[in-house]
C-alpha positions in Angstrom: 3.8 -121.9 6.7 0.4 -120.9 8.3 -1.9 -122.1 11.0 -5.4 -120.6 11.2 -8.0 -120.9 14.0 -11.3 -119.0 14.3 -12.5 -118.2 17.7 -15.2 -115.7 18.9 -15.1 -114.0 15.5 -11.5 -113.7 15.2 -9.5 -115.6 12.6 -5.9 -115.9 14.0 -3.4 -116.6 11.4 0.1 -117.7 12.9 2.9 -117.5 10.3 5.6 -120.3 11.0 8.1 -120.4 8.0 11.4 -120.8 9.9 13.8 -119.3 10.3 12.4 -115.8 9.6 9.0 -115.9 7.8 10.8 -115.0 4.6 8.3 -114.2 1.7 8.9 -116.7 -1.0 6.8 -117.3 -4.0 5.3 -120.3 -2.1 4.8 -118.1 0.9 2.6 -115.7 -1.2 0.8 -118.5 -2.8 0.0 -120.0 0.7 -1.1 -116.7 1.9 -3.5 -116.4 -1.1 -5.0 -119.8 -0.6 -5.6 -119.0 3.1 -7.2 -115.7 2.3 -9.5 -117.8 -0.4 -10.5 -120.0 2.4 -11.2 -117.4 5.0 -13.4 -115.3 2.5 -15.5 -118.3 1.9 -16.4 -118.3 5.7 -18.7 -116.0 7.5 -17.8 -116.8 11.0 -15.1 -114.2 11.5 -14.8 -110.6 11.4 -11.3 -109.9 12.5 -8.0 -111.2 11.0 -5.4 -111.4 13.6 -2.0 -111.9 12.1 0.9 -113.1 14.4 4.2 -115.1 14.2 5.2 -118.3 16.0 8.7 -117.1 15.6 10.8 -114.7 17.3 10.8 -112.4 14.2 7.3 -111.3 12.8 8.6 -111.4 9.2 11.9 -110.4 7.6 11.0 -109.6 4.0 11.8 -111.3 0.8 13.3 -114.7 0.7 17.0 -114.3 -0.1 17.7 -117.5 -1.7 15.1 -116.6 -4.3 16.5 -113.2 -4.9 19.9 -114.7 -5.3 18.7 -117.1 -7.8 16.8 -114.4 -9.8 20.0 -112.2 -9.9 22.0 -115.1 -11.3 20.0 -115.3 -14.5 19.6 -113.1 -17.6 15.8 -112.4 -17.1 16.4 -112.0 -13.2 15.1 -108.4 -13.1 11.9 -109.4 -14.8 11.5 -112.2 -12.3 12.2 -110.0 -9.3 9.7 -107.4 -10.6 7.0 -110.0 -10.9 7.7 -111.2 -7.3 7.4 -107.5 -6.0 4.1 -107.1 -8.0 2.9 -110.4 -6.3 3.7 -108.8 -2.9 1.9 -105.6 -3.8 -1.2 -107.6 -5.1 -1.3 -109.8 -1.7 -0.9 -106.8 0.5 -3.5 -104.7 -1.5 -5.9 -107.5 -1.0 -5.3 -107.6 2.7 -5.9 -104.0 2.9 -9.2 -104.2 1.0 -10.6 -106.8 3.2 -14.0 -105.4 4.5 -13.0 -106.9 7.9 -10.8 -105.6 10.4 -7.1 -106.7 10.2 -4.7 -106.7 13.2 -0.8 -107.3 13.0 0.6 -108.4 16.3 4.4 -107.6 15.9 6.4 -109.4 18.5 9.7 -109.3 16.9 11.5 -107.7 14.0 9.2 -106.5 11.1 11.6 -105.5 8.4 11.3 -104.7 4.8 8.5 -106.8 3.3 7.5 -107.9 6.9 6.8 -104.2 7.9 5.1 -103.8 4.6 2.8 -106.6 5.3 1.9 -105.2 8.8 1.3 -101.8 7.1 -1.3 -103.4 4.9 -3.4 -104.3 8.1 -5.7 -101.8 9.7 -4.3 -102.1 13.0 -0.9 -102.8 14.7 0.3 -103.6 18.1 4.1 -103.9 18.7 6.2 -105.3 21.6 8.3 -102.4 22.8 11.2 -104.6 22.2 10.4 -105.3 18.5 12.4 -103.7 15.6 10.7 -102.1 12.9 12.1 -100.6 9.7 12.3 -100.5 5.8 16.1 -100.9 5.4 16.0 -101.5 1.5 17.9 -98.3 0.6 21.0 -100.0 2.2 21.0 -102.4 -0.9 20.3 -99.5 -3.4 16.7 -100.6 -3.5 13.3 -99.2 -2.2 10.5 -100.7 -0.1 8.3 -101.2 -3.3 5.7 -103.6 -1.9 3.7 -100.5 -0.9 6.0 -99.3 1.8 6.6 -95.8 0.4 2.8 -95.2 -0.1 1.3 -96.8 3.0 4.0 -95.4 5.4 3.6 -91.7 4.0 -0.1 -92.1 4.4 0.1 -93.4 7.7 2.8 -91.4 9.4 3.2 -88.5 7.0 5.9 -87.3 4.7 8.4 -86.2 7.4 8.4 -89.6 9.2 8.6 -91.5 5.9 11.6 -89.5 4.9 13.2 -90.1 8.1 12.6 -94.0 8.2 13.0 -94.8 4.6 15.7 -92.5 3.3 17.7 -93.1 6.6 17.0 -96.8 6.5 16.3 -96.4 10.0 15.0 -99.1 12.5 13.0 -98.2 15.5 11.6 -100.1 18.5 8.1 -100.6 19.3 8.0 -97.7 21.6 9.2 -95.2 19.1 7.0 -96.9 16.4 4.1 -95.9 18.5 5.2 -92.5 19.1 5.5 -92.1 15.3 2.1 -93.5 14.7 3.5 -96.6 12.9 1.6 -98.7 15.3 -1.4 -97.8 17.4 -0.5 -99.6 20.5 2.7 -100.9 22.3 3.1 -103.3 25.0 6.0 -105.2 26.7 6.7 -108.4 24.8 5.5 -110.6 27.7 2.0 -108.9 27.7 1.8 -108.6 23.9 -0.1 -111.9 23.1 -2.7 -111.0 25.7 -3.1 -107.3 24.6 -3.4 -108.3 20.8 -6.0 -111.0 21.8 -8.1 -108.3 23.8 -7.8 -105.8 20.9 -9.0 -108.4 18.3 -11.9 -109.7 20.5 -13.0 -106.0 21.2 -13.2 -105.3 17.4 -14.8 -108.7 16.7 -17.7 -107.8 19.1 -18.8 -104.8 16.9 -21.5 -105.4 14.1 -19.4 -106.5 11.2 -21.6 -104.9 8.4 -21.3 -101.6 10.1 -17.6 -102.1 10.5 -17.3 -102.8 6.8 -19.2 -99.6 5.9 -17.1 -97.4 8.2 -13.9 -98.8 6.8 -15.0 -98.1 3.3 -15.8 -94.5 4.2 -12.3 -94.2 6.0 -10.6 -95.4 2.9 -12.5 -93.0 0.9 -11.0 -90.1 2.7 -7.6 -90.7 1.4 -8.9 -91.4 -2.2 -9.3 -88.3 -4.3 -11.4 -90.0 -6.8 -14.0 -90.8 -4.0 -16.4 -88.3 -2.3 -16.3 -89.4 1.3 -19.1 -87.3 2.4 -21.3 -88.8 -0.3 -20.2 -92.1 0.5 -21.2 -91.7 4.3 -24.8 -91.0 3.0 -24.8 -93.9 0.8 -23.4 -96.2 3.4 -25.7 -94.9 6.1 -28.6 -95.3 3.7 -27.7 -99.0 3.4 -27.2 -99.4 7.1 -30.7 -98.1 7.8 -32.2 -100.7 5.5 -30.2 -103.5 7.3 -32.3 -105.6 9.7 -29.4 -106.2 12.1 -29.0 -102.3 12.4 -32.8 -101.7 13.0 -32.8 -104.3 15.8 -29.8 -102.7 17.4 -31.2 -99.3 17.1 -34.7 -100.3 18.4 -33.0 -102.0 21.3 -31.0 -98.9 22.0 -34.1 -96.6 21.9 -36.0 -99.0 24.0 -33.5 -99.1 26.8 -33.4 -95.1 26.6 -37.2 -95.0 27.0 -37.1 -97.3 30.1 -34.2 -95.2 31.6 -36.4 -92.0 31.0 -34.1 -90.5 28.4 
């Protein structure tokens, strides 16, 4: 279901569960095991998530949904599955490393919710993105209503979720749903370049900045206080001190 390769500080995870990377119980369990293995390693600072298929990910596995709806306790089983998606996506969102979703094909329902859990998204202009659950009398309950609203605002969320609307990558970029767009033929190179650019930055500073950015949308946290605390910690880091000293030495040599 997943292939992982770590190169130049980037852990590239390629989803490959034909035909559509459907999110089954086995898929979720496999992703959890993958994260367990990655978190035990220190040779990567960017998680680059992509698909080997024409579709990025199409959401919940329909066979499993059908089986759950066919039994008396199916509702409880379906709710348990949704909680599993929520837990996985929350774990991805909370990673102290940078996470990037490369959306080359359709990202619908849970597939888009997976991408929304990543810090960064780059999509092919030709890709289709949407949360169409309302067409089935459901809602995007794996974090879609929350993350999309935080990301794009209430107006865009009302448009996309209540209208069950699908947009292409170009419109997704305009709405702020993704940060970058590119023609499909150029997407892999663009995503790789983005991942490597972020991987070149000091991982400990990235983790500190990500924590402060997260605090900005959490009313229970004082983001300004966290900036001071994180800065204090960074100033005591040998890695930071070496970088700052080198910068100051270069400035002195250049007459600054």
